[in-house]
Every structure is written in C-alpha cells, then in structure tokens.
N, C-alpha and C positions, 0 to 999 in steps of 0.2 A: 504494500500500500504506500502511496505517496505521502509525503509530509503534509502537503496542503490538505489532502483528504482527512488525514488524522487530526490536523488542527481544526478543520470544520466540525468533525465529530466531537472534539473536545469542547469547542465553543457551544455546540448544541447541548451537550451534557451540562456544561456550566450554567447555561441559561435555564435549563430544567431544574437544576439544583437550586438556583436563586428563587425560582418560582415556588418550589416546594418549601424552601426555608421561609419565604414570605407567608405562605399559608399556615405554616406551623406557628409563626409569631402571632398571626391573627387569631388562630384557634386558642392559643394559650392565653391571649388577652381576654377572649370571650369566656374561657374557663375561669379565669381569675375574677372577672366581673360577676359571673353567675355564682361563684363560690362566696363572694362577699355580700350577695343579696339575701336579705332575710325573707323568709316565707311566713313569719309569724304575723297573725292578725290579732291586734289587741282589742279586747272588748271593754268598752268604757263603762257600761252600766253593769257593774259586777253583781249587784244584789238589789233587794227591794228598797233598802235604805238609799242607795244612790239614785234609784228611779224616783223615789219620793222627793229627795232633795233637788234633783234636777228638773223634774217635770210636774211636781206636786201631784203625783199619782201614787196611790198606795193600794195594797191588797195582795192577796195570794195569787190572783191571775197574772199580775205584773211580775211577780217573783218567778212564777213558772215560765212565763214567756222569756224572761231574762235568762233562766237556766237553759231553755231550749235554744235560744239565740247563741249563747256562749258555746254550747255543744256543737252547733252548726259551724261556728267559726273555728273551733278547735279541729273539727273533722276536715274542714276546708284547708286549714293550714297544713294538716298532715298530708292531704292530697297534693298540695303545692310542693311540699318538701319531697314527696316521692317523685314527682315530675322533675324537680330540680336535680335530684340525685340521678335519675335515669339519664337526663340530658348531660350531666357532668360525666357520667360513665361513657356515653356515646362520644362526647368531645375528646375524652382522654384516649379512647380506642382509636379514633381518627388521627389524633396527634401521634400516637405510637406507630400507627401504620405509615404515616408520612415520614416519620423519623427512619423507619426501615427503608423506605424508598430513597430517602436522602443518603443513607449509608451506602446503598447499592450504587447510586450515582457517584458518590465520592470514590468508591472503589473503582468504578469504571473510569473516572477521571484520572485516578492515580495510575491505572494500567496504561491508559492512552498517553499520559505524560512520560512514562518510562519508555513506551514504544517510540514516541516522538524523539526522545533523547537518543535512542539507539538507531534511529533511521538516518542513513547517510545521505540520501538524496534530498534535493531541495524541493 
C-alpha cells in the first residue's frame, strides 16, 4: 500500500475517533446532569394541622385527602427515580460501548502509524 493511501486511512480513523470522543463527552455530561437531578417531590401540606393553618379547612376528610395526596407523590417520585436510574444505566452502557469503539480506532490508528513509518515509498 502506498503512503498516501495509508495517510488517508489514518486521517479517516482520526476523524472517526474525534467524532466518537465528542459523543462520549456529550453523553457523560448528560449522565452527570441526570445524576444531579432530584426526583423527589415535596408535599407541603403534611397533615390536617397544616391544611387548617393554610386554608382554614379542618376535619378528617382533609386529613385523609392529604394522606392520599402524599402517597401519590411518594409513588410518583419512586417512579421518576426508577426512570432516572434506567436512563442512567442506558447512558452508561452507550458510553462504555463508545469507549470500546474508540479503543478499537486508537488501535487501528497506532497500527497505521507504524505501517506508515515502515513504508519506504512516498
């Protein structure tokens, strides 16, 4: 193979490597952002007393409604956390896959560099 052809192949691999590295950086940034995001939903009306103080409403039905709403928010927070965890796992899997691709490209670039160094023709 001629040196020019080897250099063209090396340039293509180098471009592919840069593209994959850019994708890895973007995905890592997304993973960090997602990891830092809280899925907790805070319920402000904790009990009958807070409902009474805030809205001047009192009685057992309001307390039961507050309990039901709080459970709903807790369940929703749990579902959000599950979705967040699933997405983080998918992002990490994709990052790992791209890192393997990048390692393969790096290996190919090293092999081509050695071949170019050993090629005598211009």
